[in-house]
C-alpha positions as CSV (number, residue, x, y, z in Angstrom):
1,M,0.0,0.0,0.0
2,Q,1.4,3.4,-1.0
3,T,2.0,6.3,1.3
4,V,1.2,9.6,-0.3
5,P,2.6,12.8,1.3
6,V,0.3,15.8,1.5
7,I,2.1,19.0,2.4
8,L,0.0,21.9,3.8
9,A,1.8,25.1,2.7
10,G,-0.8,27.8,3.0
11,G,-0.6,30.9,5.2
12,I,1.6,34.0,5.1
13,G,3.6,33.5,8.3
14,E,3.2,37.2,9.4
15,R,5.1,36.5,12.6
16,F,8.2,36.3,10.4
17,W,7.7,39.7,8.9
18,P,9.5,41.5,7.3
19,L,11.0,38.4,5.7
20,S,7.7,36.6,5.2
21,R,4.9,38.4,3.3
22,S,1.9,37.5,1.2
23,S,3.9,37.4,-2.0
24,S,6.7,35.4,-0.5
25,P,5.6,33.5,2.7
26,K,7.9,31.9,5.2
27,Q,7.8,28.4,3.7
28,L,9.7,29.7,0.6
29,H,12.5,31.0,2.7
30,A,15.5,29.5,4.4
31,I,14.9,30.4,8.0
32,A,16.4,27.7,10.2
33,S,18.7,25.9,7.6
34,E,20.4,26.4,4.3
35,R,17.2,25.2,2.5
36,S,13.8,26.7,2.4
37,M,11.2,25.2,4.8
38,L,9.3,23.7,1.9
39,E,12.5,22.1,0.5
40,E,13.2,20.7,4.0
41,T,9.7,19.2,4.2
42,L,9.9,17.7,0.8
43,F,13.2,16.1,1.6
44,R,11.8,14.7,4.8
45,V,8.6,13.2,3.4
46,R,10.3,11.8,0.3
47,A,12.6,9.8,2.6
48,C,9.5,8.2,4.1
49,C,7.6,7.4,0.9
50,P,8.3,5.6,-2.4
51,N,10.1,7.8,-4.9
52,S,7.4,7.0,-7.5
53,T,4.7,8.7,-5.3
54,A,4.4,12.4,-6.1
55,P,3.8,14.5,-3.0
56,L,0.7,16.8,-3.1
57,I,1.3,20.4,-2.0
58,I,-1.7,22.6,-1.0
59,T,-1.0,26.3,-1.0
60,G,-2.5,29.6,-1.8
61,A,-3.3,30.5,-5.4
62,A,-1.4,33.8,-5.1
63,I,1.9,31.9,-4.4
64,A,1.3,28.7,-6.3
65,G,3.4,29.9,-9.3
66,K,6.2,31.0,-7.1
67,T,6.1,27.7,-5.3
68,A,6.4,25.9,-8.6
69,D,9.3,28.2,-9.6
70,A,11.1,27.6,-6.3
71,L,10.8,23.9,-6.7
72,A,12.1,24.1,-10.3
73,A,15.1,25.9,-9.0
74,V,16.0,22.7,-7.1
75,D,15.3,20.4,-10.0
76,T,11.8,19.4,-8.9
77,R,9.1,19.4,-11.6
78,A,5.8,20.8,-10.3
79,H,2.4,20.9,-11.8
80,I,-0.5,23.1,-10.6
81,L,-3.6,20.9,-10.8
82,N,-6.1,23.8,-11.1
83,G,-3.8,26.1,-13.0
84,P,-2.0,26.5,-16.3
85,R,0.1,23.6,-17.5
86,D,3.8,24.2,-17.9
87,G,3.2,27.9,-17.2
88,A,1.1,28.4,-20.4
89,A,-1.7,30.7,-19.6
90,G,-5.2,29.2,-20.3
91,D,-3.8,25.7,-20.8
92,A,-5.3,24.0,-17.8
93,A,-5.5,20.2,-18.0
94,P,-7.7,18.0,-15.9
95,W,-6.0,16.7,-12.8
96,M,-6.5,13.0,-13.6
97,S,-4.8,13.0,-17.0
98,T,-1.8,14.8,-15.7
99,L,-1.2,12.8,-12.5
100,M,-1.9,9.5,-14.3
101,A,1.0,10.2,-16.5
102,M,3.2,10.6,-13.5
103,D,5.3,13.2,-15.4
104,T,5.9,15.5,-12.4
105,D,7.7,15.2,-9.1
106,V,5.2,17.3,-7.2
107,N,1.6,18.3,-7.7
108,I,0.1,21.5,-6.4
109,I,-3.4,22.5,-5.5
110,A,-3.8,26.3,-5.6
111,E,-6.4,27.3,-3.1
112,P,-8.4,30.3,-4.5
113,Q,-9.2,31.2,-0.9
114,G,-7.9,29.9,2.5
115,K,-10.4,27.6,4.2
116,N,-8.2,26.1,6.9
117,T,-7.0,22.5,7.0
118,A,-10.2,20.4,6.9
119,P,-11.2,21.2,3.3
120,A,-7.6,20.8,2.1
121,I,-7.3,17.4,3.7
122,A,-10.8,16.3,2.5
123,L,-10.0,17.2,-1.1
124,A,-6.6,15.6,-0.9
125,A,-8.2,12.4,0.4
126,A,-10.6,12.3,-2.5
127,L,-7.8,13.0,-5.0
128,I,-5.6,10.2,-3.6
129,T,-8.5,7.7,-3.5
130,A,-9.2,8.4,-7.2
131,K,-5.5,7.9,-8.2
132,H,-4.1,5.4,-5.7
133,E,-7.3,3.7,-4.5
134,D,-7.1,3.1,-0.7
135,S,-3.6,4.5,0.0
136,V,-2.2,5.9,3.2
137,M,-1.9,9.7,3.6
138,L,1.0,11.4,5.4
139,V,-0.2,14.9,6.2
140,A,2.7,17.3,7.1
141,S,3.1,21.0,7.4
142,A,5.7,23.0,5.4
143,D,6.8,25.1,8.3
144,H,8.1,22.5,10.8
145,M,11.7,21.9,11.9
146,I,12.3,18.2,12.7
147,S,15.5,16.4,13.5
148,P,17.0,13.9,13.2
149,E,15.4,12.9,9.9
150,K,15.9,9.2,10.6
151,A,13.9,9.3,13.8
152,F,11.0,11.0,11.9
153,E,11.2,8.2,9.3
154,M,10.9,5.6,12.2
155,A,7.9,7.4,13.6
156,V,6.2,7.5,10.2
157,Y,6.8,3.8,9.8
158,R,5.2,3.1,13.1
159,A,2.2,5.4,12.3
160,V,1.7,3.8,8.9
161,N,1.7,0.3,10.5
162,I,-1.0,1.5,13.0
163,A,-3.1,3.1,10.3
164,V,-3.0,0.0,8.2
165,G,-3.1,-2.7,10.9
166,R,-5.2,-1.1,13.6
167,G,-7.1,1.5,11.6
168,G,-8.4,4.8,12.8
169,L,-6.6,8.1,12.7
170,V,-3.0,8.7,13.8
171,V,-1.5,12.0,15.0
172,F,2.1,12.7,15.8
173,G,2.6,13.9,19.3
174,V,5.8,15.5,20.7
175,K,7.0,15.2,24.3
176,P,6.9,18.8,25.7
177,D,10.2,20.2,27.0
178,R,8.6,23.5,28.3
179,P,5.2,24.6,29.4
180,E,4.3,26.1,26.0
181,T,1.0,28.0,25.8
182,G,1.1,28.4,22.0
183,Y,0.6,24.7,21.1
184,G,-2.4,22.4,21.4
185,Y,-2.0,19.3,23.6
186,I,-3.0,15.6,23.4
187,E,-3.8,13.6,26.5
188,V,-2.7,10.1,26.0
189,G,-4.0,6.9,27.6
190,E,-3.3,3.2,27.1
191,Q,0.0,2.5,25.4
192,L,-0.2,0.3,22.3
193,A,1.9,-2.8,21.9
194,A,5.4,-2.8,20.4
195,G,6.3,0.7,21.6
196,A,8.7,2.2,24.1
197,D,7.8,4.7,26.9
198,I,7.7,8.4,26.1
199,G,11.2,9.8,25.9
200,T,13.2,6.5,26.0
201,G,14.2,6.7,22.4
202,G,11.6,4.5,20.7
203,C,8.4,5.3,18.8
204,A,5.8,5.0,21.5
205,A,2.2,4.8,20.5
206,F,-0.9,5.5,22.6
207,K,-4.6,5.7,22.5
208,V,-5.7,9.3,22.6
209,K,-8.0,10.4,25.4
210,R,-8.7,13.9,24.3
211,F,-7.3,17.0,22.5
212,V,-6.8,20.2,24.5
213,E,-6.6,23.6,22.8
214,K,-3.8,26.1,23.7
215,P,-3.8,26.1,27.5
216,N,-3.0,28.9,30.0
217,A,0.4,28.9,31.7
218,N,-0.7,27.0,34.8
219,D,-2.4,24.2,32.8
220,A,0.6,24.0,30.4
221,D,2.9,23.5,33.4
222,A,0.7,20.8,34.8
223,F,0.4,19.0,31.5
224,M,4.2,18.9,31.1
225,K,4.7,17.6,34.7
226,S,2.0,14.9,34.4
227,G,3.8,13.0,31.7
228,N,0.5,12.2,30.1
229,F,0.3,15.0,27.6
230,L,2.1,15.5,24.3
231,W,2.2,18.6,22.0
232,N,-0.1,18.2,19.0
233,S,2.2,18.6,16.0
234,G,-0.5,18.9,13.4
235,M,0.9,16.0,11.4
236,F,-1.2,13.0,10.7
237,V,-1.3,9.5,9.1
238,W,-4.4,7.6,8.0
239,K,-5.8,5.6,5.2
240,A,-7.6,7.8,2.7
241,S,-10.8,5.8,3.1
242,V,-10.8,6.2,6.9
243,I,-10.5,10.0,6.9
244,L,-13.2,10.2,4.2
245,E,-15.5,8.2,6.5
246,A,-14.6,10.5,9.3
247,F,-15.6,13.5,7.2
248,K,-18.8,11.7,6.2
249,K,-19.6,11.3,9.9
250,F,-18.5,14.6,11.4
251,M,-18.6,17.0,8.4
252,P,-21.1,15.5,6.0
253,D,-21.4,18.6,3.8
254,L,-17.7,18.8,3.3
255,H,-17.6,15.1,2.4
256,K,-20.3,15.6,-0.2
257,Q,-18.4,18.6,-1.7
258,A,-15.2,16.6,-2.0
259,L,-17.0,13.7,-3.7
260,A,-18.7,16.2,-6.0
261,A,-15.2,17.4,-7.1
262,A,-14.3,13.8,-7.7
263,D,-17.4,13.1,-9.8
264,K,-16.4,16.1,-12.0
265,G,-12.9,14.6,-12.6
266,F,-11.0,17.1,-10.5
267,T,-10.9,19.6,-13.3
268,P,-9.6,23.1,-12.4
269,E,-13.2,24.3,-12.4
270,A,-14.3,21.5,-10.0
271,I,-11.5,22.3,-7.6
272,N,-12.2,26.0,-7.7
273,E,-15.9,25.3,-7.2
274,F,-15.1,23.1,-4.2
275,Y,-13.3,26.0,-2.5
276,S,-16.1,28.4,-3.2
277,V,-18.7,26.3,-1.3
278,C,-16.7,24.4,1.4
279,P,-16.7,25.5,5.0
280,K,-13.7,27.1,6.7
281,E,-12.7,24.7,9.5
282,S,-9.6,23.1,11.0
283,I,-9.1,19.3,10.9
284,D,-8.6,19.3,14.7
285,Y,-12.0,20.9,15.5
286,G,-13.9,19.4,12.6
287,V,-12.8,15.8,13.0
288,M,-10.0,15.0,15.5
289,E,-11.6,16.3,18.6
290,K,-14.8,14.3,17.8
291,A,-13.3,11.0,16.6
292,E,-13.0,8.1,19.0
293,D,-10.5,5.8,17.4
294,V,-7.4,8.1,17.5
295,S,-3.8,7.0,18.2
296,A,-0.8,9.1,18.9
297,V,2.8,8.2,17.9
298,C,5.6,9.9,19.9
299,G,8.9,9.6,18.0
300,D,12.3,10.4,19.3
301,F,12.8,13.6,17.3
302,S,12.9,17.3,18.2
303,W,10.2,19.4,16.7
304,D,9.4,23.1,16.4
305,D,6.6,24.7,14.4
306,L,8.7,27.7,13.5
307,G,5.9,30.0,14.4
308,S,7.8,33.3,14.9
309,W,11.3,34.7,15.1
310,E,11.4,33.4,18.7
311,S,11.8,30.0,17.2
312,L,15.4,30.8,16.3
313,S,16.4,31.2,19.9
314,R,15.5,27.6,20.5
315,I,17.1,26.3,17.3
316,R,20.3,28.5,17.2
317,G,20.7,28.8,21.0
318,S,21.7,31.8,23.0
319,D,24.9,33.2,24.4
320,D,25.5,33.7,28.1
321,A,23.7,37.0,28.0
322,G,20.6,35.4,26.4
323,T,21.2,36.8,23.0
324,T,20.7,34.9,19.7
325,V,22.6,35.9,16.6
326,D,21.7,34.6,13.2
327,G,23.2,35.6,9.8
328,A,26.6,36.1,8.3
329,A,27.1,39.8,8.2
330,V,26.3,40.5,11.9
331,Y,28.4,42.3,14.5
332,E,27.0,42.2,18.1
333,S,28.5,43.6,21.3
334,G,27.1,44.1,24.7
335,C,23.6,42.9,23.9
336,G,21.4,41.0,26.4
337,G,18.3,39.0,26.0
338,S,18.0,40.0,22.3
339,L,17.4,38.5,18.9
340,I,19.8,39.9,16.2
341,I,18.9,38.4,12.9
342,N,20.2,39.4,9.4
343,K,18.4,37.7,6.5
344,S,19.7,40.4,4.0
345,S,22.1,39.6,1.2
346,K,22.9,43.3,0.9
347,L,23.1,44.8,4.4
348,A,25.6,44.5,7.2
349,L,24.0,44.6,10.7
350,A,25.7,46.0,13.8
351,A,24.0,45.8,17.2
352,I,25.6,47.3,20.3
353,G,24.2,47.4,23.8
354,L,20.7,46.3,22.9
355,K,18.6,44.9,25.8
356,N,15.6,42.6,25.2
357,V,15.2,43.8,21.6
358,A,14.4,41.8,18.4
359,L,16.2,43.3,15.5
360,V,15.6,41.7,12.1
361,A,17.0,42.9,8.8
362,V,16.0,41.9,5.2
363,D,17.0,43.6,1.9
364,D,14.2,46.2,1.9
365,A,13.1,46.5,5.6
366,V,14.2,46.4,9.2
367,L,12.1,45.5,12.2
368,A,13.2,46.7,15.7
369,I,10.8,45.7,18.5
370,D,10.8,45.1,22.2
371,R,11.2,41.3,22.4
372,A,8.4,41.0,24.8
373,R,6.0,42.4,22.2
374,L,6.9,39.9,19.5
375,P,3.8,37.8,20.3
376,E,1.8,40.9,19.3
377,L,3.6,41.4,16.0
378,K,0.4,40.6,13.9
379,K,-1.4,43.4,15.7
380,Y,1.4,45.9,15.0
381,L,1.5,44.8,11.4
382,T,-2.1,45.9,11.0
383,E,-1.2,49.3,12.4
384,I,1.8,49.6,10.2
385,K,-0.2,48.7,7.1
386,N,-2.9,51.2,8.0
387,S,-0.4,54.0,8.5
388,G,0.0,54.1,4.7
389,K,3.7,54.9,5.1
390,F,5.0,51.7,3.3
391,P,4.3,50.1,0.0
392,A,1.8,47.3,-0.1
393,D,4.3,44.8,-1.4
394,L,6.1,44.9,2.0
395,F,3.3,42.9,3.4
């Protein structure tokens, strides 16, 4: 049975402004390594799946072309299923004829409007069922940092075995190393056979008791200390038929809409029509929190969702004064508790005596902000946009 990777690559990543913006979101940038986050994700999922299985990337229509161009730059042929073929305007081919030929390395669905993760996964499940019959889906996000790769492969192998052998839905959980309030949590129950305990180096698997949305600080601390909670990574494994049945049970309208697109042969028009009528909902709220037969696999890998510039302090580490420096042309002296980040290919960045400041430079903009206010960056971006002092393409 084939495992087909589905990569969710929508969103702008505003918390990585000024590097990430609507025309060039964070997944197309090299933030935590030498490769872009999308490249890192492709490399990771390809190692887990047969080379002959083309991953499916779901991203926004506004950046689908740039995504295809970025992949072409690293010798990866991409086809936009509901867009022009080979870049020729108006030459849109039905999805089935293109994918059946297997003449591309990656296929892309260009979402005409963002509808969260449930519709994307429902449409992907219907597509995969039509092409590969009852295959396994590996659902991953394009903005995660995971290492080592081999440990992730082992976790995927365990999750696939559970999805095929035991059935149900499988989520990847991560053992928390801090009382994080920005992540959702999974409370786990009975351990499934053939696994190791959490944190002992194996791929432990558990029955899921419940999902918990982002907790307050006290609850997050209690969750971490209890040992019975994992972070919800937002990555999943399941058979396509199983998730479609879950949609039929918990989101029947969405299920009908995905099957309607299948009945129409997944033409570009059918895919665009699907997005015009489907509801906006997350897979967690729409399905996972309601489903009963859910398992969690906890692999021995480190994980970060790369949600904001603060992520780099965890990945790059800090000096004795609590300052993180990232970038080649950076001079730092006497700073404390700060983030000094240079993502510009043109500018040199010198930071002297800064305390608790986040300073980020790109080619055409510089952000300087009290580090304590970084969690509110999206609010400040709204104010900056509304000021009218900067060109729209900066956002």
